[in-house]
N, C-alpha and C positions, 0 to 999 in steps of 0.2 A: 498436399494441402487440400483440405476438404472444407467446404462452406456448409454449415448447418444453420438453417433458418428456424429459430424457435417460434412455435405457434402461439405460445402464451408468454407474455413478458415475465422474465424470471429474475431480473436484476443481475448484478455482477456475479453473485454466487449461485442464485437459483437456476440460472440457465445451464449451469454445469451438470445438473442432474441428468441431462440427456446423454452425458458421456459415460455414465456408469455402465461398466461391462464392455465398453467399446475401445478403451485406450491402452490396454495392457497393464503391466505392473510397475512401470518406471515413472518417476516423478515427472510432472509436466508443468509448463509455464503458462500463467495467465497474465495478460497485460491489458490495461485499459487502452482503448484505441487512440486516445489523445495524449499518450505519454511517449516521450522519447528519452532514452537513458543510455549513457555510456557507462555501463556497470561491470562489464566482464561477466557475461552470462555463465561461462563455465565455472568461474569462481563462485558464483551464486549457487549453482547446482552442487558443487563440491561442498560448500558450507552446509547446505541443506542435508546432504547425505552423511557428512561427518558427524553432525549433531543428531542424526536419526530423527529428524523433525517430521511432523505430519504436514506442517505448513510453514513456509518461510516468507516473511514480508521483506521486500527490498525497502529499507528505510533510508531517508535522506536527511542528513543533518542540516537544519535551517536555523538561522538567527532571525528572530522577529523583533523589530523595533516598534515600541509603542510611542507614537508621537505626542503623547499627553502625559501629564502627571498621573500616577496611579495611587489610589488610596486603599488601604486595608482597614477594615473595621471589625470590631468584636461583635458579640451577640447583641449588645445594647447599643450598637451603632456609634461607639466611641472610636475615634481614629487611633490606630495603633502604629501605623507606618505610612509615611508619604515618600514615594520614590518618583523623582522627576525623570520622565522619558526613559524608562527602563528597557533593557534588551533581554530577551529570553532565548535560550538555546533549546531546541526540541528536535527529536527525530520524528519526521512525519512519514505517513504511509504514502508510498510512491504510486500505487496502483499497479505494481508488478509483484507477482507472487509465484512461489513454487509450491505445488501440492502433490501429495501422494494420492494415488487413485482411491485408497481406502477412505479418504476424507469424503468422497462423493456419497457414501452411505448415510451421512448425516444431513444431507440436503433433501428437503421435502420435494416431491414431484409436483409439478404444475403450481408452484407457489413462489411468489417473489421472495428473494432473500438477498440482502446486501452482504458484502464481504465482512463488514464489521460484525454482523450477527453470526456468520459462520465461524469467525475467529472466537467470538464469545462462547459459542456452542462447543468448540474444540477445547477451550480452556475449562469450561464447566465439566467436560468429560475427561479431564486430566490427560489430554493429548498434548504433544509437544509442538509449541509454536515458537519460532525463533525470528529474529530480526537481523538482517544483513545490512549494516549501515554503510552508506557511501557519503562522501563529502560534497560532491557537485556533479555536474554533467547530467542533470535531470531537468526536463522541461515539460510542463503541463501546457501543451499547445492549445488546449481548450480555453486558456486565459490569454487574452490578446497580448499583454505585456510579456508573458512567458514566450509566446510565439515570436515576438520581436527579438527577445534575447537569443532564441535558438537560431534565427536567421543571422543575427550578428555573429554568433558563435561559429556557424558554418562558414561564413564569409571570412572570419579571422580566427581560426581555431587556436592560434598560439597566444591570444590575448586573454 
């Protein structure tokens, strides 16, 4: 384990530029510091390699409930649909990624870059980006409610 302190703030992706030429040829894992996930990291790495991806996002399936009625309107602001308290299913970005070292060449030096911009840059350059979806076992402990869920999960893992 080696701690590298960035001299200039680079963001989630920008700071990775200091790794170019330093980490060999194998895919590596990047995770936000406030994320806890039970995802089977070997399965995530295998997925990435099998698909010959440049970057893999660990995605989490989430159901989002809107506590209000939702109105859809057309260009003239006429209502086309009203849906009372709908639910939406999404795959969200977990904050955990697998990257090939070749991705680092797309990251500018000494310049902030978020992971969203790196992914967009990869897609714009016809590079392979995949998403490995999981159903649960993901906690963003930077959010107090999620932190409480993690504590409850650790105290009662079978519930």
